N, C-alpha and C positions, 0 to 999 in steps of 0.2 A: 504494500500500500504506500503510495507516495503522497506527500503533502506539500503544497507549495507555500502555504502561509505559516510562518513561525512568529510567535509574539516576539517583539524586540524586548530588551531588558526592562525598559520603562513600563511597557504593557504588562510584562510578567510580574514586576514588582507591585504594580497597582492591583492586578488580579489577585495576587497572594495577600496583599493587605486587605482587600475587600472580603476575601474568603475567611481570613483570620478574624476580622472584626465581626463578621456575620456569625461565625461559629461561636465566638465568645458570648454574643447576645443570646444565641440559642441555648448554650450551656447554662447561662444564668436563668433562663426561663424554665428549664427542666430540673434544675437543682432542687427546688422545693419538693418535687415529686419523689425524689430519692431521700429516704429518711436516714441514710447512712447505715442502714442495717443490712439485711440479707439481700442476696441477688442469686438468680439462677437463670441460665439460658439453655435453650434447646435449639440447636441449629437446624435439626431436621424439621422441627415445627416452626422455625423462624420466629421464635418467641423469647423475650427477655422479661423476667420479673425483677423489678427493683423495689424492694420494700413492699409497699401495697399497690404499686403501679405496674402495669404490664404494657409491653410494646411489641409490635411486629418489628423484626430486625432483619438486616442483611449484613453480610460480612464485607468489610472494606479491605482488610488485610492484616498481616502480622509483621511485627518487628522483632528480629532476633537480636537481643542485647549483646551477646558475646561476639557475634559475627558482624554486627553493625550492618544488617541487611533488611530490606523491606521486600515482602512477597505479597502481591495482590491476592485477594480472596479468590478471584476467578482462576488463578493459577495453582491453587493449593489443593492437591488431590486428596488431602485428608478431610476436606469438607464435602458434604453431600452434593451430588451433581446439580440438583435444582438450585442449591444455594450458590454454587459457582456460576451458574447461568445468570442469576439475578445480578451477581457482583460484576459480571462482564459489562454491564451498562456503563461502568466507570470509564471504560475504554473511550467513550464518547468525548472525554476531555482532550484526547489527541486532536480531534477535529477542531476544537476551540483554540487550542494552544499551539499545536504543531510539534509538541515535545513527545519523543518516543517513550519517555518514562511511563506513559499511560498505556503503552502497548507491550512493553517488555514485562515478562512475568515477575522479575525481581531486580532490585538494584542495590548497590552499596548506598547506605544512607545513615545519617545521624538521627538521633531521636527528634531533633528539631525538624529534619526533613520529613520524618514519618508524620509528625504533627501537621506539617504543611500539606502533605498528601491527603491526610484525613480531612482537613479543612476544605480542600478543593473538591474532594469526593462528596462531602456533605452538601456543599454548594451545588454541585452538578446534579445530585439526586433529589435535592429539595428535602433532605432529611431534617428531623427535628433536633438532631444533635448526635452525639456518639457516646458509647460506653466502652471503656477499656478494661480488660481483664488481664491480670498478670498471672502467667502460668509458667513456672520455672524460669527459663531463660527467654521467654517469648511474651510479647504484649499482643493481645488480640483486640482489634478494633472493630466494633459493630456499629452500624448506622441504625439509629432509631427512626424507622420509616414512618410509623404512626402509633399513636397510643390506642390501646385496647380499652374500650369503655366498660 
């Protein structure tokens, strides 16, 4: 797949700033829903329970702390196939930005890079925010697609 338009540095910086500030606002709105207590997620059911709230979720990706690498959810064979298919929508960011990072299954990344990729993914999908789970050496990022009433 070829792409003729790539954001210039100024456009990229502005897009990143927009996505970051948008995500910060979204996280503030959902923070009261999470009572700081228990959480449980089931990727097969695409469901996350945070305290007394429940959400439909999709996988954004994972960050390996020791290897400093990011792996998109659509590229991770350990997730259910239908979950990976939903996560593949994030590839649409390539059309907007022209950057291959959205088509490559995984990349070297800092934790800040991972946070930025999450912010752009949430912006692209229109998610309510994200949830991060720490599992050994891996951070799992889930998009909160919608709240279950």
